[in-house]
N, C-alpha and C positions, 0 to 999 in steps of 0.2 A: 373287841371291837364296840360291844354294848357300853361298856364301862367308860371308854374313852369318849363315847358320844354323849353320855351323861354328864362327864366331868365339863365337857366343852360347852354344854348346856348350862350347867350351874355357873360356870365361870360367866357366861354371857348373862344371865341374870343377875348375879352379883354385881357386875359391871353397870348394867342398866340402872339397877338399884342405887349404886354408888353415885352414878352421875346425877339422877333425878333429886337423891337427897342432898348432895352436895351443893346443886344449884340452889336448892329451896333455902338451904342453911345460909348460902352466900347472900340470896335477897334478904333474909332476915338479918344477917349481920350488918349488911349495909345500911337496912331500915332503922336499926337500933345504934348506930355508930356513936350517937351522942348520948346515950343511954348506958345505966349499969347492967342492963341486959346483953348488951354486945358481948360481954366476957362469958356469959353462959352458951351463947351461939357460936363464938369463935372457938370456945372448948370442945364444943359438939362437933366443930368441924375439924379440930386435931383428932379427937377420939375416932371418928368416921375414918380418916386417913389411915390410921394404925389399925383398925380392925378390918378393913379391906385388904391392905397389904398382908396381914396374916392370915385371912380366909383364902386370899389367893394363892400364897405360899404353900399354905397346907394342901391345897387342891393341885398345884403343879408340882409341888415338889422341889421348885427352883426360886431362888432368891433373885436371879437376874431376870428372868421372865415376869416374876410378880412385879418386880420394879419397873420393867418395861410396861406392863399392864397399866400399872397405876400412872405413869408419866402420861400413857396414851390417853386414859381415861380423863386424867387432870386437864390435859389439853382440850379434850373435846367440852368438858366443863366451862374453861376460861373462853373456848369460842362460842357456846351458847351465852355466857355473859355478855361477851362482845356483839354477837349479832342479834340476839333477842333481846338481851338488855335487862335492866333490874325492874322488877314487876312491882309498880307503886300499888300501895295498900289503899 
């Protein structure tokens, strides 16, 4: 029971971190869309998606559950971009 609770807590922390970091990288990507630095931030976003999926897959042991969590977190991230918007520098 304690092991399951710790895994759930770790999944929650990883998910919140993913959402916040992906939101920040999205803002930077949009800010530099006409600059060569765009490639760096976009590549970081792609790496972050792969890292999050692998980490959640290792924690849950299920590809389907990890994909569902990735989709849910990505939807929250898109919602944040839509309702909060892009942060201006």
